[in-house]
N, C-alpha and C positions, 0 to 999 in steps of 0.2 A: 428559612431559605426562599421566602416568598421574595422578602425584601430585599435579597440580595438578587434575584432577579431582574426585579422591579430597577434595581440601580444600576445593573448593567444595562438594560433596554433604554434608561435615562444615559446613559455615558454614550451608548451606542449612535443615539440622535447629536448628541451633541458634539461628537467626533466624527459624524458621517464615516460610522466603522460598521464592518460587519461580521460575524463570527462563523467559522467553516470547522466542520467537526468531520472528523475519519470515524467509523464505523468501528473502531476498536477503543474509541472514549468507552467512559461510562455512561450509562443512561441519562443520568441529569444533564450532563454536558450536552451530548444527543439533540437532548429534548428543546434546547435554548439555541441552536445554530439556527444562521440563516442559511446555509448549505449542508449538506450531509451526504456523503459520500465517499469513495477512495479518491486518492492523494492528487493525481492528475486532473481528474475530472471538478476535484474542486477548485484548482488552480486557474483553470479554464472558465470557470463560473465567473469566478470573482474576479478576475480580468473584462469580462466581458459588463460589472457593474461601475458605476461613476464614485465606489467608495473612495474614501482615501487613507483609510486604516484598515486594512486586514489583522484580524487575531486568529491564529491559526490554531485551534484545538488538534493538535498531532504531535508528529515529532521533528526532529529539526531538518531533516532535507525535504520534507513537505514545506516545510515554508521557506525554504533557499526555491523550491521550485516554482512556488507563488510569487516570490520576488523576481524569477527570471521573465513569468509571463509577465507582471504588473510592475516593472523596475519604477515607476514614478509613485508607484503606493508605500507608505510605511507598514512592514508585515513586522508583525508581534507574535512571538512564541513565550507563552503564561509561564514556562520553565524550562530552563537554560539547559537543565540537564535531560530536559526529553530529545535522548537520542536514539539510534537506531542498529542495534546489532550487528544487521545486514548491511546496511548501508556504510559504516564503521569498517566494516571487513576488509575492505581494499581501500589503497590510500594512492593518492596521484602517483608515486615513488615507485609502486608496484605496477601500475597498471602502464606506464613510461617502459619498465624493464620490459613487460611482456610485449610490448608493441614494438622492441627493439629487437627482441627476439625473434619476434614473430612478423616480420615485417610486411607479410603478403596479406594478412588476416585483416578482415573487415571485423570493428569493433560494434558489437550491440549490447547495451547496456541495459537492463532492468531499469525501470524509473526509479525503484528503491535504492538510489546513488547519492552521492555528495554533487555538489556543482561542478566540483571540480575534476571529479570522474566525468561528468556528462560533458565538461569542455573538451575530453581528449578520446569522447563514444563520436562515430559515425552515426547512428540512429539507436535512440534508446525505444522502448516496448512496454507494454503495459502486462498484469499477467490475461486480462483479454485478447490481447493479439499477438503476442508473443509467438505463436504458432505460422501465424500469417507473416508477420514482418521478418521470421527465419526463411520462410517460405519464397519469399519475394525473390531471395538471392537467388544466383544462379547454383547449380547443384554442386559444382565444384570449385565455389567459392571457400577457402575457410576463413572459418571465422571463430573470433574469441567471446564467450560469452560470460558477464559479469553481471552482480558479484554472486548469483543463486545458483550453488551446484546442484540444488533438487530440482527448481524450475527447468535448469539447462540439461539437465538427465531426461528430464520428461519431455521437453522439444525435443531432444535427439532421439528420443524411441517413436514419437508421434511422427517425425519427420524423416528418419533415415539418417540424420546429418550425423558428423562427428566433431562436434564444436568441443571447441579447447574451451575448458571450462574453470573460472576461479572457484577457490576453495572456501566460497562466502555461504552463509546459511540465517537463516531467522531463529533466535533462540526459542521461540514459541511453535513451530510449526515443526522445530527440528525433534521435541520431548513428546511427542502423542505416543501411547503404546499400542501396538499391534494386537498385545496381548489384551489388554484392557478395551480395546475396541471389538474384538471378538468376543470378549465374556459380555461385553453390553448388548450386542448382537444376538447374540445366545437369548438372553433376558429376553430382549425385545425383538423378535422374529420377524416382526411386521415393518420395523426401521427402517430407510436407506441412510445409507453411509455417506455424507457428503464431504469434500475434502480441497482446501485449498493448492495448487500447483507448489509451493515452497514446502510443503510436506516432504519425507522421506519418501523414497520409491516403495517399500513396503505398505504404507499407510494409502498412498494411491493404487496398489493395484487390489485391495481390496473394498475400496470407494466403488459408489454405484455414480458417481456425479464428479466431475472436477472441474473447477472454473474458480475464475475471482471471487472476491469478496460479494461484489454487486451479482455478481451471476449467481452466485450460491442464495442469496437472497432472494434473487425472480425467479430461481429455480422453485426453491419451497413454496414460492406463491402459485406458479402454475402447475405444480405436480400434482399426483392425486392420493399421494401417502398422507397419513395424520401423523406420521412422527421420524424425525430424523436424529441421528449421530452425528454433529456437528464437528470436522475435524478444521478449524482455525479458532483465530483470538476469539474470546468467548464476548467481546462487544457486540459482535454482528445478532448475538442472539436477540437483544432489545429490541432490533427492528423486525426482526423473523416474528417474534411474539405480537409484536404490534399489528405488523401484516396479515398475518394467519393466527388469530388468537385461539382459534379451535384446535391448533395441531401443537403437537408437543416438541421440545427441540433440547435435546439432550447432548452437553458439550462431551468433547470425547476425551477421558482422562490422559494424563500425562506418564511418563515410566515412572515417577516419583510421585506420589498420590497425594505428599506433604509439602509440595513446593507451590503449586496456584500455576503451573508450568503453562496452562491455556490464557492465562494472561499477560498481559505486555506489560512489565513491569516501568517501561519509558511510555506509554503511552497514558498509564495510572496514573503518572505524576500529575498530568492535568486535571486541576479541579475546578468549580465555581466560583471559589476564594481566588483563585491565583489567576484568574480570565477576568475578573473585577479589577486586582490589584494591577496587571498589566495593563488593563483597559485605560484604570485610571491614571496610573503613573506611566504610558506609556514605555514600558520597561521590558528589557529583552528582545531589542528590536535586532532583526536578522538582516544585516548588508552582506553586498557581496560586489567585489570590483565590477567595475563596467566592461572589462574586458573579458571577464569570466561569465557576467552575464550574456555578452554577444555572443560567447563561442558554446555556451551551456544551451543558449535556445534552439542552436541550429540542429543537431539529433532530433530535437523534438519534431520543429518543422518538417525535417525528413520523414518522421514517422509517419506525420499529416498526409505529408506528399504521399507516401506510399498508400496508405490505407484510402486516401481518395482514388488515387490512380487504378487500385485493384478493386475498389469498390465495397471496401469494409465500411466507410463513411460515406456521407454522400456532401 
């Protein structure tokens, strides 16, 4: 293992490459990353570097976002089958039809979408700023929200909006068991339940804190509790344990306890061996047409403009 890590490090130097890893990767992949975080944050960090090659340990839409923000860099995805059930739940033809049927609607898309969907979107949002972005539009402005129905429903409840929601969802966050979590809570009455807004409504209702992956991590660092039941992809527990080794983190159980549904099967396709091979052979390059890159970048810029104008970021 150490030999493989050394080989990866040497290749990075030779090829002026960086490795980005999402929080949902396995611990060994997270540990070798130059940058670790949520998808948009990673792509923004990569764009600020002078790296010539970006190896994205994540899923396909994330690598596309890196390409959108760094079109001059070569972007590699270590496994070409690392897709996303949420991003792939809506196709360009679906959104085209939805827009034609609702021409007065603004389209807000979650960052977890393909480049084709971003290119047809007015403004994107992240799980951290979704409520803020939606609230920046007048209350009487009709909105289409894609692709996550659970997050869209959560935003509707918080803002009092009635956005038209696409029927998409993350296969991991769809399968957590309310009964299983409540059973854990009964066994661990001192535990705090934290959840990602991609979870279904019943999970969010029983949660003590709801936030993005990065927000969940930060919350566990700053909160005074000693034990947490975590309703999101299990990869984040690696960083939670590193940041707060004195605390206990219990993964929320899925409905089917035999399926391992709190792991993303696509995220977990990425391994150190695949990262090494991808970097060595420069295989599985993610390319996008220039017109799609140009169109897909606009809703990201719009999101940043709204955030700056309303003081969410400086």
